[in-house]
C-alpha positions as CSV (number, residue, x, y, z in Angstrom):
1,M,31.1,57.2,3.3
2,T,29.9,59.8,0.9
3,D,26.5,61.3,1.6
4,P,23.9,60.8,-1.1
5,R,22.8,63.8,-3.3
6,V,19.9,65.6,-1.8
7,D,17.0,66.3,-4.1
8,L,13.2,66.1,-4.2
9,D,13.2,62.4,-4.8
10,L,15.4,61.8,-1.8
11,A,13.1,64.1,0.3
12,R,10.1,62.0,-0.8
13,E,11.9,58.9,0.3
14,H,12.2,60.5,3.7
15,G,8.4,61.0,4.0
16,L,8.6,64.8,3.1
17,S,6.0,66.2,0.7
18,D,6.9,68.4,-2.3
19,A,5.6,71.4,-0.3
20,D,7.8,70.4,2.7
21,Y,10.9,70.3,0.5
22,A,10.0,73.7,-1.1
23,R,9.7,75.2,2.4
24,I,13.0,73.7,3.4
25,L,14.7,75.4,0.4
26,E,13.0,78.6,1.3
27,I,14.1,78.4,5.0
28,L,17.7,77.6,4.2
29,G,18.1,79.5,0.9
30,R,20.0,76.5,-0.4
31,T,19.9,72.7,-0.7
32,P,20.1,71.0,2.6
33,T,22.9,68.7,3.5
34,F,22.0,65.1,4.0
35,P,22.1,65.3,7.8
36,E,19.9,68.5,7.6
37,L,17.4,66.6,5.4
38,G,17.3,63.9,8.0
39,I,16.6,66.4,10.7
40,F,13.7,68.0,8.8
41,S,12.3,64.6,8.0
42,V,12.1,63.5,11.6
43,M,11.1,66.8,13.1
44,W,8.4,67.4,10.6
45,S,7.1,63.8,10.8
46,E,3.6,63.2,12.1
47,H,5.1,61.5,15.1
48,C,7.2,64.5,16.2
49,S,5.4,67.5,14.9
50,Y,1.7,66.6,15.4
51,K,1.1,68.4,12.1
52,S,-2.3,66.8,11.4
53,S,-3.6,66.8,15.0
54,K,-2.3,70.1,16.5
55,K,-5.3,72.2,15.6
56,Y,-7.6,69.8,17.4
57,L,-5.4,69.3,20.4
58,E,-5.3,73.0,21.0
59,R,-9.0,73.0,21.6
60,L,-8.8,70.6,24.6
61,P,-9.3,71.9,28.1
62,T,-5.8,71.8,29.7
63,R,-6.0,74.3,32.6
64,A,-7.1,74.1,36.3
65,E,-5.8,75.5,39.5
66,H,-4.2,72.2,40.4
67,V,-2.5,71.8,37.0
68,L,1.2,72.9,37.3
69,H,2.3,71.8,33.8
70,G,0.1,70.8,30.9
71,P,0.7,69.6,27.3
72,G,4.0,70.5,25.9
73,A,6.1,69.3,28.8
74,N,7.5,65.7,28.8
75,A,4.7,64.8,31.2
76,G,1.7,66.6,32.8
77,V,2.2,67.7,36.4
78,V,-0.7,68.0,38.8
79,A,-0.6,69.2,42.5
80,I,-2.0,66.8,45.1
81,G,-1.3,68.7,48.3
82,E,1.3,68.8,51.0
83,G,3.8,70.3,48.6
84,L,3.7,67.2,46.3
85,A,2.5,66.6,42.8
86,V,2.2,63.7,40.3
87,A,3.7,63.7,36.8
88,F,2.1,61.3,34.3
89,K,1.8,60.6,30.6
90,M,0.8,57.8,28.2
91,E,2.4,57.1,24.9
92,S,2.2,54.5,22.1
93,H,4.7,52.0,20.7
94,N,2.4,50.3,18.3
95,H,4.4,49.8,15.1
96,P,7.6,48.7,16.8
97,S,5.7,46.2,18.9
98,F,4.0,44.6,15.8
99,I,7.4,44.2,14.1
100,E,9.4,43.1,17.2
101,P,7.0,42.6,20.1
102,R,9.4,42.1,23.0
103,Q,11.7,45.0,22.3
104,G,8.9,47.2,20.9
105,A,6.9,46.9,24.2
106,A,10.0,47.1,26.4
107,T,11.3,50.3,24.9
108,G,7.8,51.7,25.1
109,V,7.9,51.2,28.8
110,G,11.4,52.6,29.0
111,G,10.5,55.7,27.0
112,I,7.5,56.6,29.1
113,L,9.6,56.1,32.3
114,R,12.1,58.7,31.0
115,D,9.3,61.1,30.1
116,V,8.3,61.0,33.8
117,F,11.6,61.1,35.6
118,T,12.8,63.8,33.2
119,M,10.4,66.1,35.0
120,G,12.1,65.3,38.3
121,A,9.6,62.6,39.4
122,R,10.4,59.2,40.8
123,P,8.4,56.7,38.7
124,L,5.9,54.9,40.9
125,A,3.3,53.0,38.9
126,S,2.6,51.9,35.3
127,L,-0.5,50.9,33.3
128,D,-0.8,49.5,29.9
129,S,-3.5,49.3,27.2
130,L,-3.1,46.5,24.7
131,R,-5.0,45.6,21.6
132,F,-4.5,42.5,19.5
133,G,-6.1,40.7,16.7
134,P,-8.0,37.4,17.3
135,I,-6.3,35.3,19.9
136,E,-7.0,32.2,17.7
137,D,-4.5,33.6,15.2
138,P,-1.0,32.1,15.8
139,R,0.6,35.4,14.9
140,H,-1.3,37.2,17.6
141,R,-0.6,34.6,20.2
142,Y,3.1,35.2,19.4
143,L,2.6,38.9,19.6
144,L,0.7,38.6,23.0
145,H,3.6,36.5,24.4
146,G,6.2,38.9,23.2
147,V,4.5,42.1,24.3
148,V,3.8,40.8,27.8
149,D,7.4,39.5,28.0
150,G,8.6,42.9,27.0
151,I,6.5,44.9,29.5
152,G,7.5,42.6,32.4
153,G,11.1,42.2,31.2
154,Y,11.6,46.0,31.3
155,G,9.3,47.2,34.1
156,N,10.2,44.4,36.6
157,P,14.0,44.9,36.7
158,V,13.8,48.7,36.5
159,G,11.7,48.5,39.7
160,V,8.5,50.2,38.8
161,A,5.2,48.4,39.6
162,T,2.7,47.6,36.8
163,V,-0.5,48.1,38.7
164,G,-3.3,47.9,36.0
165,G,-4.3,48.1,32.4
166,E,-6.7,46.7,29.8
167,T,-6.4,44.1,27.0
168,S,-8.8,43.3,24.2
169,F,-8.9,41.3,21.0
170,H,-10.6,42.3,17.7
171,E,-10.3,41.6,14.0
172,C,-9.5,45.2,13.3
173,Y,-6.1,44.9,15.0
174,R,-5.0,41.9,13.0
175,G,-2.6,43.9,11.0
176,N,-1.7,46.6,13.5
177,I,-1.7,46.0,17.3
178,L,-1.7,48.7,19.9
179,V,0.7,48.9,22.8
180,N,0.1,52.1,24.9
181,A,2.2,52.6,28.0
182,F,1.4,54.9,31.0
183,N,3.6,55.9,33.9
184,L,3.1,58.1,37.0
185,G,5.7,59.5,39.3
186,I,5.8,61.5,42.5
187,I,7.5,64.9,42.5
188,E,7.9,67.9,44.8
189,A,5.6,70.6,43.4
190,D,8.3,73.3,43.5
191,A,11.1,71.1,42.0
192,V,9.9,70.4,38.4
193,F,12.4,70.3,35.6
194,L,11.7,71.3,32.1
195,A,13.3,70.6,28.7
196,T,15.0,74.0,28.2
197,A,18.5,75.0,26.9
198,A,18.7,78.3,28.8
199,G,21.8,80.3,29.7
200,V,24.2,81.3,26.9
201,G,27.5,79.6,27.4
202,N,26.1,76.8,29.5
203,P,27.4,73.3,28.6
204,V,25.2,70.8,26.8
205,I,26.0,67.3,28.3
206,Y,25.2,63.9,26.9
207,V,24.5,61.2,29.6
208,G,23.5,57.6,29.6
209,S,24.2,54.8,27.1
210,K,26.3,54.9,24.0
211,T,24.8,55.6,20.6
212,G,24.3,52.9,18.1
213,R,22.5,52.4,14.8
214,D,19.3,51.0,16.3
215,G,16.1,53.0,15.9
216,I,17.1,55.2,13.0
217,H,14.0,56.6,11.4
218,G,11.8,55.1,14.1
219,A,9.8,58.3,14.2
220,S,9.6,59.3,10.6
221,L,9.5,56.0,8.6
222,L,8.1,53.5,11.1
223,A,5.7,55.5,13.3
224,S,4.6,58.0,10.6
225,A,3.6,55.6,7.8
226,E,1.1,52.8,7.1
227,F,2.1,49.2,7.3
228,D,2.3,47.1,4.2
229,D,3.7,43.8,3.1
230,A,7.3,45.2,3.4
231,S,6.9,46.3,7.0
232,E,8.9,43.3,8.4
233,A,11.9,44.9,6.7
234,K,11.7,47.8,9.2
235,R,12.8,45.6,12.0
236,P,16.2,47.4,12.3
237,T,14.2,50.6,13.1
238,V,13.1,49.1,16.4
239,Q,15.2,50.1,19.4
240,V,16.7,47.8,21.9
241,G,16.3,48.6,25.6
242,D,18.4,47.8,28.7
243,P,16.3,48.2,32.0
244,F,19.4,47.9,34.2
245,T,21.0,50.9,32.5
246,E,17.6,52.7,32.8
247,K,17.6,52.1,36.6
248,C,21.0,53.6,36.9
249,L,19.9,56.5,34.7
250,I,16.9,57.2,36.9
251,E,18.9,57.2,40.1
252,A,21.7,59.4,38.6
253,C,19.2,61.9,37.2
254,L,17.3,62.2,40.5
255,E,20.5,62.6,42.4
256,L,21.6,65.3,40.1
257,M,18.2,67.0,40.3
258,A,18.6,67.3,44.0
259,T,21.4,69.8,43.4
260,D,21.4,73.1,41.6
261,A,23.7,72.0,38.9
262,I,21.3,71.7,35.9
263,V,19.1,74.1,34.0
264,G,17.1,71.7,31.8
265,I,17.0,68.1,30.8
266,Q,15.3,66.1,28.0
267,D,15.0,62.4,27.0
268,M,16.6,61.4,23.7
269,G,13.4,59.6,22.6
270,A,11.8,59.8,19.2
271,A,14.4,61.3,16.8
272,G,17.1,61.0,19.4
273,L,19.7,63.7,19.7
274,T,18.0,65.7,17.0
275,C,14.6,66.1,18.8
276,S,16.1,66.6,22.2
277,S,18.5,69.4,21.2
278,F,16.1,71.2,18.9
279,E,13.2,71.1,21.4
280,M,15.4,72.3,24.3
281,A,16.8,75.2,22.3
282,S,13.4,76.1,20.9
283,N,11.8,76.1,24.4
284,A,14.4,78.6,25.6
285,G,14.7,80.7,22.5
286,T,18.4,79.9,22.2
287,G,20.7,78.0,19.9
288,I,23.2,75.2,20.4
289,E,26.5,74.2,19.0
290,L,27.2,70.4,19.0
291,D,30.3,68.4,18.2
292,L,29.3,64.9,17.1
293,D,32.9,63.6,17.5
294,R,32.3,63.8,21.2
295,V,29.2,61.6,21.2
296,P,29.8,58.2,22.9
297,Q,29.5,55.5,20.2
298,R,29.2,51.8,20.4
299,E,29.7,51.2,16.7
300,T,32.5,52.4,14.4
301,G,32.2,54.6,11.4
302,M,28.9,56.2,12.3
303,T,27.9,59.1,10.0
304,S,26.5,62.4,11.1
305,Y,23.1,61.4,9.8
306,E,23.2,58.2,11.9
307,L,24.4,59.9,15.1
308,L,21.7,62.6,14.8
309,L,18.8,60.2,14.0
310,S,19.7,57.2,16.2
311,E,17.0,56.3,18.7
312,S,19.3,54.2,20.9
313,Q,17.7,53.9,24.4
314,E,18.6,55.1,27.9
315,R,20.2,58.5,26.8
316,M,19.5,62.0,28.1
317,L,20.6,65.5,27.1
318,L,21.0,68.1,29.8
319,V,22.1,71.6,30.1
320,A,24.2,72.3,33.2
321,R,25.3,75.6,34.8
322,V,28.8,76.7,33.8
323,G,31.2,75.4,36.3
324,Q,29.0,72.4,37.4
325,E,30.4,70.0,34.8
326,G,32.6,68.3,37.4
327,R,29.6,67.6,39.7
328,V,27.6,66.2,36.8
329,R,30.5,64.0,35.7
330,E,31.1,62.6,39.2
331,I,27.5,61.5,39.7
332,F,27.1,59.8,36.3
333,E,30.5,58.1,36.4
334,R,29.6,56.8,39.8
335,W,26.5,55.2,38.2
336,D,28.8,53.8,35.5
337,L,27.1,55.9,32.7
338,D,28.7,57.9,29.9
339,V,28.8,61.6,30.5
340,V,30.4,64.0,28.0
341,V,30.1,67.7,27.2
342,V,29.0,67.7,23.6
343,G,28.1,71.3,23.1
344,T,27.3,74.8,24.3
345,V,24.2,77.0,24.4
346,T,24.4,80.0,22.1
347,D,22.4,83.2,21.6
348,D,21.7,83.2,17.9
349,G,18.8,80.7,17.6
350,R,20.7,78.4,15.3
351,M,21.7,74.8,15.5
352,R,25.3,74.3,14.4
353,I,26.7,70.8,14.4
354,R,30.2,69.8,13.6
355,H,31.5,66.3,12.7
356,G,34.9,65.3,11.5
357,G,36.1,68.9,11.8
358,A,33.4,70.2,9.4
359,V,30.1,71.9,9.9
360,V,27.4,69.4,8.7
361,V,24.3,71.3,10.0
362,D,23.7,75.0,10.2
363,I,20.0,75.7,10.4
364,P,17.6,77.9,12.4
365,V,16.0,76.2,15.4
366,D,12.4,77.5,15.4
367,P,11.3,76.6,11.8
368,V,12.4,73.0,12.6
369,A,10.7,72.7,16.0
370,K,8.2,75.4,17.1
371,S,7.1,76.4,13.6
372,A,6.9,73.0,12.0
373,P,4.1,72.7,9.4
374,V,0.5,72.5,10.6
375,L,-1.9,70.9,8.2
376,D,-5.7,71.4,7.9
377,R,-6.6,68.1,6.4
378,P,-10.1,67.5,4.8
379,L,-12.8,65.8,6.8
380,R,-15.5,63.5,5.6
381,E,-17.9,61.3,7.5
382,P,-17.4,57.6,6.6
383,A,-19.9,56.6,3.9
384,D,-21.0,53.5,5.8
385,L,-21.3,55.2,9.2
386,R,-25.1,55.5,9.2
387,E,-25.4,51.9,8.1
388,R,-23.2,50.8,11.0
389,Q,-25.5,52.6,13.4
390,K,-28.7,50.9,12.2
391,L,-30.1,48.5,14.8
392,D,-33.7,47.5,15.1
393,L,-33.9,45.8,18.5
394,A,-37.3,44.4,17.7
395,A,-35.6,42.3,15.0
396,V,-33.0,41.0,17.4
397,A,-34.0,37.7,18.8
398,P,-34.3,37.8,22.6
399,E,-31.9,35.8,24.7
400,Q,-33.5,32.4,25.5
401,E,-30.6,31.1,27.7
402,P,-29.4,34.0,30.0
403,G,-27.2,31.6,32.0
404,A,-25.5,30.2,28.9
405,A,-25.0,33.8,27.7
406,L,-23.3,34.8,30.9
407,E,-21.0,31.8,30.7
408,A,-20.1,32.6,27.1
409,L,-19.3,36.2,27.9
410,L,-17.2,35.3,30.9
411,D,-15.4,32.8,28.7
412,S,-14.6,35.3,26.0
413,P,-11.0,36.7,25.8
414,N,-12.3,40.3,26.1
415,L,-14.2,39.7,29.3
416,G,-12.2,36.9,30.8
417,S,-9.5,37.2,33.4
418,K,-6.3,39.0,32.4
419,A,-4.3,37.4,35.2
420,W,-2.2,35.4,32.7
421,L,-0.8,38.8,31.6
422,Y,-0.4,40.7,34.8
423,R,1.0,37.8,36.9
424,Q,4.1,38.2,34.7
425,Y,4.5,41.8,36.0
426,D,5.9,43.0,39.3
427,Q,2.8,44.6,40.9
428,L,4.3,45.3,44.3
429,V,7.8,46.6,43.9
430,Q,8.4,49.8,46.0
431,G,5.7,48.5,48.4
432,D,3.1,51.1,47.7
433,T,0.5,49.1,45.8
434,V,-2.8,49.1,47.7
435,I,-5.0,47.8,44.8
436,G,-3.3,46.1,41.9
437,P,-4.5,44.7,38.6
438,G,-7.9,43.2,38.3
439,G,-10.1,45.9,39.9
440,D,-11.8,49.0,38.4
441,A,-8.8,51.1,39.2
442,A,-5.4,50.7,40.8
443,L,-4.5,52.5,44.0
444,V,-1.0,53.4,45.2
445,R,0.2,55.1,48.4
446,V,2.1,58.4,48.1
447,K,5.5,58.8,49.7
448,R,7.6,61.9,49.8
449,M,10.8,61.9,47.7
450,D,12.8,60.9,50.8
451,G,10.5,57.9,51.4
452,T,8.4,59.4,54.2
453,P,4.9,58.1,54.0
454,T,1.8,60.3,53.7
455,D,-1.9,59.5,54.1
456,M,-2.6,60.2,50.4
457,G,-3.3,57.7,47.7
458,I,-3.5,58.0,43.9
459,A,-6.0,56.0,41.9
460,L,-5.5,55.4,38.2
461,A,-7.4,53.7,35.5
462,V,-7.2,53.3,31.7
463,D,-10.2,52.8,29.4
464,C,-11.6,52.8,25.9
465,N,-14.3,50.9,24.0
466,P,-13.0,50.9,20.4
467,R,-16.3,49.3,19.0
468,W,-18.2,52.3,20.4
469,C,-15.7,54.7,18.9
470,W,-16.2,53.0,15.5
471,L,-19.9,53.3,15.8
472,D,-19.8,56.9,16.9
473,P,-16.3,58.5,17.6
474,Y,-17.7,61.4,19.6
475,A,-19.9,59.3,21.9
476,G,-17.2,56.7,22.2
477,A,-14.6,59.2,23.4
478,V,-17.1,60.8,25.8
479,A,-17.8,57.3,27.2
480,A,-14.0,56.5,27.5
481,V,-13.4,59.6,29.7
482,A,-16.5,59.0,31.8
483,E,-15.6,55.3,32.4
484,A,-12.0,56.0,33.4
485,A,-13.2,58.7,35.8
486,R,-15.9,56.5,37.1
487,N,-13.5,53.6,37.7
488,V,-11.2,56.0,39.7
489,A,-14.1,57.2,41.7
490,C,-15.1,53.6,42.6
491,T,-12.1,53.5,44.9
492,G,-13.3,56.7,46.6
493,A,-10.8,59.0,44.8
494,R,-11.6,62.3,43.3
495,P,-10.7,62.4,39.6
496,L,-8.1,65.1,39.0
497,A,-6.9,65.0,35.4
498,L,-6.3,62.8,32.4
499,T,-3.8,61.8,29.8
500,N,-4.5,60.1,26.5
501,C,-3.1,58.1,23.6
502,L,-5.1,58.7,20.5
503,N,-4.7,55.8,18.1
504,F,-6.1,56.2,14.6
505,G,-5.5,55.2,11.0
506,N,-4.1,57.2,8.1
507,P,-4.7,61.0,8.6
508,E,-4.4,61.6,4.8
509,K,-7.8,60.0,4.5
510,P,-10.7,62.4,5.2
511,E,-12.7,59.7,6.9
512,I,-9.9,59.1,9.5
513,M,-9.5,62.8,10.1
514,W,-13.3,63.1,10.7
515,E,-13.1,60.3,13.2
516,F,-10.2,62.0,14.9
517,A,-11.9,65.4,15.0
518,E,-15.1,63.9,16.4
519,A,-13.2,61.9,19.0
520,T,-11.2,64.9,20.2
521,R,-14.4,66.9,20.4
522,G,-15.9,64.3,22.6
523,L,-12.7,64.1,24.7
524,G,-12.8,67.8,25.2
525,D,-16.5,68.0,26.1
526,A,-16.2,65.2,28.6
527,A,-13.0,66.4,30.2
528,L,-14.5,69.9,30.7
529,A,-17.7,68.5,32.1
530,L,-16.0,66.2,34.6
531,G,-13.3,68.7,35.6
532,T,-10.5,66.4,34.4
533,P,-8.2,68.6,32.2
534,V,-6.0,67.0,29.6
535,V,-2.4,67.5,30.9
536,S,-0.5,65.3,28.5
537,G,-0.9,62.8,25.8
538,N,0.2,61.3,22.5
539,V,-1.2,60.9,19.0
540,S,-0.5,57.7,17.0
541,F,-1.6,57.9,13.4
542,Y,-1.1,55.5,10.5
543,N,-2.3,52.5,12.5
544,E,-3.3,50.9,9.2
545,T,-2.2,48.0,7.1
546,S,-2.7,47.6,3.4
547,G,-5.5,50.2,3.5
548,R,-7.4,48.8,6.5
549,A,-7.5,51.0,9.5
550,I,-8.0,50.0,13.2
551,H,-11.1,51.1,14.9
552,P,-10.6,54.6,16.4
553,T,-9.1,54.0,19.8
554,P,-8.7,57.1,21.9
555,T,-7.4,55.5,25.1
556,I,-7.9,57.6,28.2
557,A,-6.1,57.3,31.6
558,V,-7.5,59.2,34.5
559,V,-5.7,60.0,37.8
560,G,-7.5,60.7,41.0
561,L,-6.6,61.6,44.6
562,L,-7.7,59.8,47.7
563,E,-6.8,62.0,50.7
564,R,-6.7,59.0,53.0
565,W,-5.7,55.9,51.2
566,A,-6.5,53.6,54.1
567,R,-10.2,54.3,53.6
568,H,-11.0,53.0,50.1
569,A,-13.5,50.8,48.4
570,V,-12.6,47.6,46.6
571,S,-14.4,46.3,43.5
572,H,-15.4,42.9,44.8
573,F,-17.9,41.9,47.5
574,P,-15.9,42.1,50.8
575,A,-18.2,40.1,53.0
576,A,-21.5,38.2,53.2
577,G,-24.6,39.9,54.6
578,L,-24.1,43.2,52.9
579,E,-26.8,45.0,50.9
580,V,-26.3,45.5,47.2
581,V,-27.3,48.9,45.8
582,L,-27.4,49.8,42.1
583,L,-26.4,53.4,41.4
584,G,-27.6,54.7,38.0
585,E,-30.3,53.6,35.6
586,C,-30.7,50.6,33.2
587,R,-31.9,51.5,29.8
588,E,-32.7,49.4,26.8
589,E,-29.4,49.8,25.1
590,L,-27.8,46.9,23.3
591,G,-26.0,48.8,20.5
592,G,-22.3,48.1,20.4
593,S,-22.5,45.6,23.3
594,E,-20.4,42.5,23.8
595,W,-23.6,40.4,24.1
596,L,-24.8,41.6,20.7
597,A,-21.4,40.8,19.0
598,L,-20.9,37.4,20.7
599,R,-24.5,36.1,20.8
600,R,-25.9,37.6,17.7
601,G,-22.8,38.3,15.6
602,L,-23.7,42.0,15.2
603,E,-21.5,45.0,15.6
604,A,-24.1,47.7,15.1
605,G,-26.2,50.4,16.6
606,T,-25.3,53.5,18.5
607,P,-23.3,53.4,21.8
608,P,-25.2,53.9,25.1
609,V,-26.0,57.5,26.0
610,V,-23.6,59.2,28.4
611,D,-25.1,61.8,30.7
612,L,-22.1,63.8,31.8
613,E,-24.0,65.7,34.5
614,H,-25.1,62.4,36.0
615,E,-21.5,61.1,35.8
616,R,-20.3,64.2,37.7
617,R,-22.8,63.7,40.4
618,L,-22.0,59.9,40.5
619,T,-18.3,60.4,41.0
620,G,-19.0,62.9,43.8
621,L,-21.4,60.4,45.5
622,L,-18.9,57.6,45.3
623,G,-16.2,59.7,46.9
624,E,-18.5,60.9,49.7
625,G,-20.0,57.4,50.3
626,V,-16.5,55.8,50.6
627,R,-15.3,58.7,52.9
628,R,-18.3,58.1,55.3
629,G,-17.8,54.4,55.2
630,W,-21.2,53.7,53.7
631,I,-19.7,52.1,50.5
632,R,-17.6,49.1,51.2
633,S,-17.2,48.1,47.6
634,A,-18.0,49.7,44.2
635,H,-17.8,48.2,40.8
636,D,-18.5,49.9,37.5
637,V,-21.0,48.2,35.2
638,A,-19.3,48.2,31.8
639,D,-18.5,45.6,29.1
640,G,-20.9,42.6,29.3
641,G,-23.4,44.6,31.4
642,L,-24.9,44.1,34.8
643,A,-24.8,40.2,34.9
644,V,-21.1,40.2,34.1
645,A,-20.4,43.0,36.7
646,L,-22.2,41.1,39.4
647,A,-20.2,37.9,38.6
648,E,-17.0,39.9,38.9
649,C,-18.1,41.3,42.2
650,A,-18.7,37.8,43.4
651,F,-15.5,36.0,42.5
652,T,-12.6,38.5,42.0
653,G,-11.9,39.0,45.7
654,P,-9.9,36.7,48.0
655,L,-13.2,35.1,49.0
656,W,-15.9,34.0,46.7
657,I,-19.2,35.6,47.9
658,G,-22.4,35.1,46.0
659,A,-25.5,37.2,45.9
660,E,-29.2,37.1,45.3
661,I,-30.3,39.9,43.1
662,A,-33.9,40.9,42.2
663,L,-34.3,43.2,39.2
664,A,-37.7,44.8,38.5
665,D,-37.7,46.7,35.2
666,T,-39.8,47.2,32.1
667,I,-37.1,46.7,29.6
668,R,-36.4,43.4,27.9
669,P,-34.4,41.0,30.2
670,D,-31.4,40.6,27.9
671,A,-30.9,44.4,27.9
672,L,-31.3,44.5,31.6
673,L,-28.7,41.7,32.1
674,F,-26.3,42.4,29.3
675,G,-26.9,45.9,28.1
676,E,-24.1,48.3,28.7
677,S,-25.8,51.5,29.8
678,T,-23.3,53.9,31.2
679,G,-23.2,55.7,34.6
680,R,-24.0,52.6,36.7
681,V,-22.1,51.2,39.7
682,I,-22.8,48.2,41.9
683,A,-22.2,49.2,45.6
684,A,-22.1,46.9,48.6
685,T,-23.0,48.5,51.9
686,A,-23.9,47.8,55.5
687,E,-25.9,51.1,55.6
688,P,-28.3,50.9,52.7
689,E,-30.7,53.5,53.9
690,A,-28.0,56.0,54.5
691,L,-26.5,55.4,51.1
692,L,-29.9,55.6,49.4
693,A,-30.6,58.9,51.2
694,L,-27.1,60.3,50.2
695,A,-27.9,59.3,46.6
696,R,-31.2,61.1,46.7
697,E,-29.5,64.2,48.0
698,G,-27.0,64.0,45.3
699,G,-29.5,63.5,42.5
700,V,-28.3,60.0,41.6
701,P,-30.9,57.3,40.9
702,A,-30.3,54.4,43.3
703,R,-32.2,51.2,44.3
704,H,-31.7,48.3,46.6
705,I,-31.4,45.1,44.4
706,G,-30.1,42.3,46.7
707,R,-27.8,40.9,49.4
708,T,-24.4,39.2,49.4
709,G,-23.9,35.7,50.5
710,G,-23.8,32.0,49.5
711,S,-21.9,30.2,46.8
712,H,-24.1,31.0,43.9
713,L,-25.1,34.1,41.8
714,V,-28.9,34.3,41.4
715,I,-30.4,37.0,39.3
716,G,-34.1,37.3,38.5
717,P,-37.3,39.2,38.7
718,P,-38.8,39.9,42.2
719,Q,-41.2,37.1,41.7
720,G,-40.9,34.0,39.6
721,E,-38.1,31.8,38.3
722,P,-34.6,33.4,38.2
723,W,-33.0,34.1,34.8
724,I,-29.6,33.0,36.1
725,R,-28.7,30.6,38.9
726,A,-25.0,29.7,38.6
727,S,-22.3,28.4,41.0
728,L,-19.4,30.7,41.5
729,E,-17.0,27.8,41.0
730,R,-18.4,27.2,37.5
731,L,-18.4,30.9,36.5
732,H,-15.0,31.6,37.9
733,G,-13.5,28.5,36.1
734,L,-14.7,29.8,32.8
735,W,-13.5,33.3,33.4
736,A,-10.1,32.4,34.8
737,R,-9.4,30.0,31.9
738,A,-10.6,32.2,29.0
739,I,-7.2,33.3,27.9
740,P,-5.0,30.4,29.1
741,R,-7.3,27.8,27.5
742,R,-6.9,29.5,24.1
743,L,-3.2,29.8,24.4
744,E,-2.9,26.1,25.3
745,E,-5.2,25.1,22.5
746,G,-3.1,27.0,20.0
């Protein structure tokens, strides 16, 4: 097959700008070959180069004493004590999942697992953050089924527990769903592996599955472009995963990493062999010579271009020490995986690639990788932002039927039970899950690499309120960090660090870049204030179809440490006869709330205020209260407000335990019941006076509001008729059936 003629028009078809093509000509001093053009197109794509976001990401706080490796590695690594660390990261697989939901979601899970075990960590626990259009839309019911099937169909057989996540539905995702996948693994702090091609003369070795034509241009033409009416034609760019091969790859890599045979290792993820080889060489300041004729292939007649850009799954590139090739081969062949020496590390900083006896690529490494273009795109506040933020509460009709409002909220897909999803995931594999899906945060036990148990536990939670981010990207991002940290702290854990997946529309539009700049500013301010540095992450732009962007969705996952996992708090009432204490203050804030959208049809106002200093004090109080045994359960007040949170406390545990709650306040009752003021936690305790005293010492507002017990949830003022008196059976039935009922009706 003859390669096409390379010119400006072909470069444009590859997503390169005129300026990009001119720069390529300047770098090479000649016209690139077709494979070279493909390399530049993927390496300079938004997905791989972060060219629009890099200047903002560099401003984020990334360092702390416990951070061993921050952004730039395959995953962030944070020390947790006893010579151990956790490696974790979150990434998107949005466009592939919209086009082919099962494989898109499955390969998203597979890719994030490889990012983690490439560091030398054994994958332990996964989270997901999913956004769909209206569940009433048949297309989105199909997408929901496919994505859930893909997550379970990959994570379950590979043997990694899916322990938590979040799922929401909104019109803005009708043309572009979001599938964000997170994984965390355990690693020895002094045995971290990096993606580096160091050591001139060392062999470069391909391991894993064979290369096919799936996934070509997944990074440049699928992940770095808007959707349109022709997007379905991009189905061939979606990769196909094999979890059983991935399991073998995990075990083979970890076995090899226990030796001294390898220098560096990298997943062949986005842009496949191209990205892995260029990044490893660039990280080490070296060059590489590759021979594509040696690459294991499952299809005949593959061209240089296809071999370099294929994103076939379950493949790794590693650099071994000279003389260790036999040891590498023995391990991978025993796991029934391909293992071939495909190249050598050189000292000239160039990538030379041969195929069919001819040199098809000869280009410098750094201009392609480390020195890829960085753009300073224009910013402009959306013209209608101030209009979105207008909300006169005096003109909003008060809620006349609080009980009906609570039922409607619990019956909504956004607030209803997500058990239909997570029951399809293996939550217990490896036997370390202490708290699984359905609570504020998941909690997993920590074992050493040899399986020896420790007393430590890791709490993890993922959060974002896209509506708040649409109304105010800065405030919405601050709130996402605060809520994720608060959820982790509700178990008793101390928040350590965070990862993110920043989902936005087309960065070529100034309004989108303004949203991104504001959201990253909020992310940075909150991370700094709460002491949770950003150690890894992902940017997903072009989440837009036919000119309509999603709401800004900067998804945040926070990881925390519980020094004794056995002493933790749950999010449901654990027993009758406990006192209920509200930590934090209720304010008259209904802007951006679920109640306002569901009961009044309004998405307007400004998000609730976040007091980061209060959040810092609150997370400290929760950790100390759990450690002393004064907090038996703790549940964050978030979407749906206080009434929804109390209902969840009552019926999400193994026993349904009601409560009688008395709320004395000067704000309007619907704001008290359904407002979403931040920084609030419902705690159940047998030591109310001790907890209230601890709160006073810590500067956290706290008040006794009721007592657990009975089969009903009763909420009202201290005197007079209650606003809500509802049986738990009725409330639970609505909540539990919110999603299944709509799927059955469809």
